[in-house]
C-alpha positions, 0 to 999 in steps of 0.5 A: 500500500502506498505510504509517505511519512516524515523520516528525517530533517537535516540541518547544516552548521559550520561546525558540529559543536556547539550546535549538536550539544546545544540542541541536545541540552535545550531540547532534551535529546540524545545523539544516537549515531554519527555516520562514518559514511558521510565522510566521503562527502567531506562531512561529519554528522550527528543524529538525534531522534525526536520520537520516530523522526530523526533530527540530523546536523551535518557540517563540512570538514573540507572545502568544496562540499555541497553543504559548504556551498549551501552555507555560503549561498544562504548565509547560514539561514535555512534547513538543508533537507527534508527526508521522507520514507515511502513505499516506492522511492524510485517510482515517486522520483520518476513522477517528480522527474516528469514534473521537471524535478531532477534526481541529484543523487541515488544512495543504494546501501541495501537494505536502504535505498534513497533518491535525493531530488535536486534542491534547485528544482524542489525549491526551498530545500532538498527532498529525499525519498527513501525506503528500507526493505523489511522495516516499514515500522516507524520504529524499525531498523533505519540504517542512517540512524545506526543499529540501535537508534531507538535506545536514544529516544527520550520524551521527558522534554521534547515529545515530537517534531510536529511541523516543518516550516517553509517560506516563499514569496509565493507560498501557494506556488511552493505548496502546490509544487511540493504537493505535486512532488509528494502527492499531497494536497495543500490546504489554505490557512487563515494567515495566508499560508498553506499546509501539507499533511502527513500521517506523522507531521505536517509541512507549513508554507508561509509568506517570506522574502525568499524560499527556504526551510525556515523552521521546525516546530516541536511538541514539548512538556514545558515550552517556556523552560525550553526557551529559557534553556536556549536563552541560557546558552546564548541564543536569540529568543522570542516569545515563540522560539529561538534561532539555531542551526539556520532555522527557528525552533518553536516549542509548543505544548 
C-alpha cells in the first residue's frame, strides 16, 4: 500500500559543536549515531531522534562540499533537507522527474535505498525519498540512524517534531509544487499560508522574502523552560522560539 511519512530533517552548521550539544541540552535529546559514511562527502554528522523522526546536523570538514556551498549561498539561514520514507522511492522520483524535478543523487546501501531530488528544482530545500526493505515500522531498523537508534529516544522534554516550516514569496506556488512532488494536497490557512499533511507531521508554507526551510516546530512538556534553556546558552529568543542551526525552533505544548 502506498505510504509517505516524515523520516528525517537535516540541518547544516559550520561546525558540529556547539550546535549538536546545544540542541541536545535545550531540547532534551540524545545523539544516537554519527555516520562514518558521510565522510566521503567531506562531512561529519550527528543524529538525534525526536520520537520516530530523526533530527540530523551535518557540517563540512573540507572545502568544496555541497553543504559548504549551501552555507555560503544562504548565509547560514535555512534547513538543508527534508527526508521522507515511502513505499516506492524510485517510482515517486520518476513522477517528480516528469514534473521537471531532477534526481541529484541515488544512495543504494541495501537494505536502504534513497533518491535525493535536486534542491534547485524542489525549491526551498532538498527532498529525499527513501525506503528500507523489511522495516516499514516507524520504529524499525533505519540504517542512517545506526543499529540501535531507538535506545536514544527520550520524551521527558521534547515529545515530537510536529511541523516543518517553509517560506516563499509565493507560498501557494511552493505548496502546490511540493504537493505535486509528494502527492499531497495543500490546504489554505487563515494567515495566508498553506499546509501539507502527513500521517506523522505536517509541512507549513508561509509568506517570506525568499524560499527556504525556515523552521521546525516541536511538541514539548514545558515550552517556556525550553526557551529559557536556549536563552541560557546564548541564543536569540522570542516569545515563540529561538534561532539555531539556520532555522527557528518553536516549542509548543
